[in-house]
C-alpha positions as CSV (number, residue, x, y, z in Angstrom):
1,M,0.1,0.1,-0.1
2,L,2.8,2.4,0.8
3,T,4.5,1.7,-2.3
4,R,1.4,2.3,-4.3
5,R,0.6,5.6,-2.6
6,L,4.2,6.8,-3.1
7,S,3.9,6.0,-6.8
8,R,1.1,8.8,-7.2
9,I,3.9,11.4,-6.0
10,F,7.1,10.0,-7.4
11,K,7.4,9.2,-11.1
12,P,9.3,6.2,-12.5
13,D,12.4,8.3,-12.6
14,G,12.3,8.4,-8.8
15,R,11.6,12.3,-8.8
16,A,8.8,14.3,-7.7
17,L,7.4,17.9,-8.7
18,I,5.2,18.8,-5.6
19,V,3.5,22.2,-5.4
20,A,3.0,23.3,-2.0
21,L,-0.5,25.0,-1.4
22,D,-0.6,24.8,2.4
23,H,0.1,28.7,3.0
24,G,-3.6,29.5,3.6
25,L,-3.2,27.6,6.9
26,T,-1.3,30.5,8.4
27,E,-1.5,33.3,6.0
28,G,-5.3,33.0,4.8
29,P,-6.1,34.2,1.2
30,A,-2.3,34.6,0.4
31,R,-1.7,36.3,-3.0
32,G,-1.9,33.6,-5.5
33,L,-4.1,31.5,-3.4
34,E,-7.4,33.3,-3.3
35,T,-9.1,30.8,-5.5
36,P,-7.5,27.4,-4.8
37,G,-9.4,25.7,-7.5
38,A,-7.7,27.9,-10.3
39,I,-4.3,27.5,-9.0
40,I,-4.7,23.7,-8.7
41,A,-6.0,23.6,-12.3
42,A,-3.0,25.7,-13.3
43,V,-0.2,23.5,-11.7
44,A,-1.9,20.2,-13.1
45,A,-1.8,21.7,-16.4
46,G,1.8,22.7,-16.1
47,G,3.0,19.2,-14.9
48,A,2.9,19.0,-11.4
49,D,3.0,15.3,-9.9
50,A,1.5,16.1,-6.6
51,V,0.0,19.0,-4.2
52,L,0.8,19.4,-0.6
53,T,-2.0,21.2,0.8
54,T,-4.6,21.7,4.0
55,Y,-7.3,19.4,5.1
56,G,-9.8,22.0,4.1
57,T,-8.5,22.5,0.7
58,A,-8.3,18.8,0.0
59,R,-12.0,18.4,1.2
60,R,-13.4,21.4,-0.9
61,F,-11.4,20.8,-3.9
62,A,-11.4,17.0,-4.3
63,R,-12.3,17.0,-8.1
64,E,-9.6,19.6,-9.1
65,L,-7.1,17.5,-7.1
66,A,-8.0,14.2,-8.4
67,P,-5.5,14.0,-11.1
68,L,-2.5,14.9,-8.7
69,G,-1.0,13.1,-5.9
70,L,-2.3,14.4,-2.5
71,I,-0.2,15.3,0.5
72,V,-2.1,16.6,3.4
73,R,-0.5,18.5,6.4
74,L,-1.4,17.3,9.8
75,D,0.3,20.1,11.7
76,G,0.0,23.9,11.6
77,G,0.9,27.2,13.2
78,T,-0.3,30.5,14.3
79,T,-1.4,32.9,11.9
80,T,0.0,36.1,10.5
81,L,-2.4,37.9,12.8
82,G,-0.3,36.5,15.6
83,R,3.2,35.6,16.1
84,M,3.2,33.1,13.4
85,Q,5.1,30.2,15.0
86,P,4.5,26.4,14.9
87,S,1.5,25.2,16.8
88,G,1.9,21.2,16.8
89,P,-0.8,18.6,15.4
90,F,-4.0,19.9,14.1
91,F,-5.3,16.7,12.5
92,T,-4.7,13.0,12.8
93,V,-3.8,10.2,10.4
94,A,-7.4,9.1,10.7
95,D,-8.6,12.3,9.3
96,A,-6.3,12.3,6.5
97,L,-7.3,8.6,5.7
98,R,-10.9,9.6,5.5
99,I,-10.4,12.1,2.8
100,G,-8.3,9.8,0.4
101,V,-4.8,11.2,0.9
102,D,-1.6,9.6,-0.7
103,A,0.7,11.0,2.1
104,V,0.9,13.2,5.1
105,V,3.4,15.9,6.1
106,V,4.7,17.0,9.5
107,S,7.3,19.7,10.1
108,A,10.2,19.5,12.6
109,F,12.5,22.4,13.6
110,P,15.7,21.2,14.8
111,G,17.9,23.9,16.7
112,T,14.7,25.9,17.8
113,P,12.8,25.8,21.1
114,Q,10.1,23.8,19.3
115,E,12.8,21.3,18.4
116,E,11.7,18.3,21.0
117,A,8.0,18.8,20.6
118,S,8.2,18.8,16.8
119,L,10.4,16.0,16.7
120,H,7.9,13.9,18.9
121,A,5.2,15.0,16.8
122,L,6.9,13.5,13.4
123,A,8.0,10.4,15.3
124,A,4.3,9.8,16.4
125,A,2.9,10.8,12.9
126,A,5.3,8.3,11.3
127,A,4.5,5.2,13.5
128,E,0.7,5.8,13.1
129,A,0.8,6.5,9.4
130,H,2.8,3.4,8.9
131,H,0.5,1.2,10.6
132,W,-2.0,2.0,7.8
133,G,0.6,1.9,4.9
134,L,0.5,5.8,4.6
135,P,3.7,7.6,3.7
136,V,5.1,10.5,5.6
137,L,7.0,13.5,4.4
138,G,9.1,15.2,7.1
139,E,9.5,18.9,6.4
140,M,12.8,19.5,8.2
141,Q,13.4,23.4,8.9
142,P,16.7,23.9,10.7
143,G,16.5,27.4,12.6
144,G,12.7,27.5,12.0
145,F,10.5,29.2,9.6
146,D,12.6,31.6,7.3
147,A,15.7,31.1,9.2
148,P,18.8,33.0,8.3
149,P,21.5,31.3,6.1
150,E,23.7,30.7,9.2
151,A,21.1,28.3,10.4
152,R,20.8,26.5,7.2
153,T,24.3,25.6,6.4
154,V,24.7,22.2,4.4
155,E,25.9,20.7,7.6
156,A,22.8,21.8,9.5
157,V,20.6,20.5,6.5
158,A,22.4,17.2,6.5
159,V,21.8,16.9,10.4
160,A,18.0,17.8,10.0
161,A,17.5,15.5,6.8
162,R,19.2,12.4,8.6
163,V,17.1,13.1,11.8
164,G,13.9,13.0,9.5
165,A,14.9,9.7,8.1
166,E,15.7,8.1,11.4
167,L,12.3,9.3,12.8
168,G,10.4,7.3,10.0
169,A,9.9,9.8,7.2
170,D,9.7,8.4,3.9
171,W,11.1,11.2,2.3
172,V,12.3,14.8,3.5
173,K,11.7,18.3,2.5
174,V,14.8,20.6,3.2
175,P,16.3,23.9,2.1
176,Y,18.8,24.1,-0.5
177,A,22.4,24.7,0.5
178,A,25.5,24.7,-1.5
179,G,27.4,21.4,-1.1
180,F,23.9,19.6,-1.1
181,E,25.8,16.2,-2.0
182,R,26.7,16.2,1.7
183,V,23.0,15.9,2.4
184,T,21.9,13.3,-0.4
185,A,25.1,11.2,0.6
186,T,24.2,11.0,4.2
187,C,20.3,10.6,4.1
188,Y,19.0,7.3,3.3
189,V,15.6,8.4,2.0
190,P,14.8,10.9,-0.9
191,A,15.3,14.5,-0.2
192,V,13.4,17.1,-2.1
193,I,14.2,20.9,-1.7
194,L,11.5,23.6,-0.6
195,G,11.2,26.8,-2.6
196,G,11.4,29.3,0.3
197,A,10.5,33.1,0.1
198,R,9.4,34.4,-3.2
199,S,12.3,35.1,-5.6
200,G,12.3,37.9,-8.1
201,D,15.0,36.0,-10.2
202,P,13.6,32.9,-12.1
203,R,17.1,32.0,-13.2
204,A,18.6,31.9,-9.7
205,L,15.5,29.8,-8.7
206,L,15.8,27.4,-11.7
207,E,20.1,27.2,-11.4
208,N,19.3,26.1,-7.6
209,I,16.8,23.6,-8.6
210,A,19.2,22.2,-11.5
211,Q,22.3,22.0,-8.8
212,A,20.2,20.3,-6.3
213,L,19.1,17.7,-8.8
214,A,22.8,17.2,-10.0
215,A,23.7,16.7,-6.4
216,G,21.1,14.0,-6.0
217,A,17.9,15.8,-4.9
218,A,14.8,13.7,-5.6
219,G,12.8,16.7,-6.7
220,V,11.3,19.9,-5.3
221,A,8.4,21.1,-3.0
222,I,7.8,24.5,-4.4
223,G,5.2,27.0,-3.2
224,R,5.2,30.8,-3.4
225,N,7.7,30.6,-6.5
226,I,4.9,28.7,-8.3
227,F,1.6,30.0,-7.1
228,Q,2.7,33.6,-6.9
229,A,4.5,33.5,-10.5
230,E,3.1,35.6,-13.3
231,R,2.3,32.5,-14.9
232,P,1.9,29.5,-12.6
233,A,1.3,26.8,-15.3
234,A,4.3,28.1,-17.1
235,M,6.6,28.1,-14.0
236,T,5.3,24.7,-13.2
237,A,6.3,23.4,-16.8
238,A,9.7,25.2,-16.4
239,V,10.4,23.2,-13.2
240,A,8.9,20.1,-14.4
241,A,11.4,20.2,-17.5
242,L,14.2,20.2,-15.0
243,V,12.8,17.7,-12.7
244,H,11.8,15.0,-15.1
245,G,12.7,16.2,-18.8
246,G,16.6,16.6,-18.5
247,A,16.4,20.1,-19.5
248,T,19.0,22.8,-19.1
249,V,18.3,26.0,-17.2
250,D,18.2,27.8,-20.6
251,D,15.7,25.4,-21.7
252,A,13.5,25.8,-18.7
253,L,13.7,29.6,-19.0
254,R,12.6,29.5,-22.7
255,L,9.8,27.4,-21.7
256,L,8.9,29.8,-19.1
257,E,9.3,33.0,-21.5
258,R,7.0,31.2,-24.0
259,G,4.4,30.7,-21.4
260,A,4.2,27.1,-22.0
């Protein structure tokens, strides 16, 4: 069961293009996510393999999500109206199974005051989910949300990724850092890179993706840099060309410029 569900997310080349659309959980109607059905349709048209989203979006937009792998977040955080920090589990594995997900995601925050609680939450979710053959994505965020570069060195990312694997994650989502080979060489489950803050430089974003893939990354899990792009479907197609098509960065940029 676990293998079948993972095959809805990872393609035969062993890679995945995941679009993260879970920002509404803390930001409400974030720019680009005002109408979830429209952005889901756009990224599906662009060639996304899976969407990482919230329980509410998964229930309300089941039809639009049907062609895609579905990863639902079990945990959450406080909103932008408050301090915007992690808040632990919101939903259970049973909740996720009832809406037909292919995997669940839980975040952990090594090197922060929330480290111990978040690692416990990931371990508990992995144990429960695997009882039902449900894969788990560990989103490992060394230093916390939007941590500064000094908290996200390749050494820190390598520790965070390996800890996620040790706690039972079937794959991990981590920041990209130069020297990413260190991460993929020491983490025995697939590692995908997160997109981070919105970038105004598509070439830099695509170059980071290409470098991560060359270093052994198993794909990407990108949010704002896709759903806030001028043409989300075209940006998805450009990233897909790198992840699955063997394209160069210049090839991907040409797809983006053409609005493919």
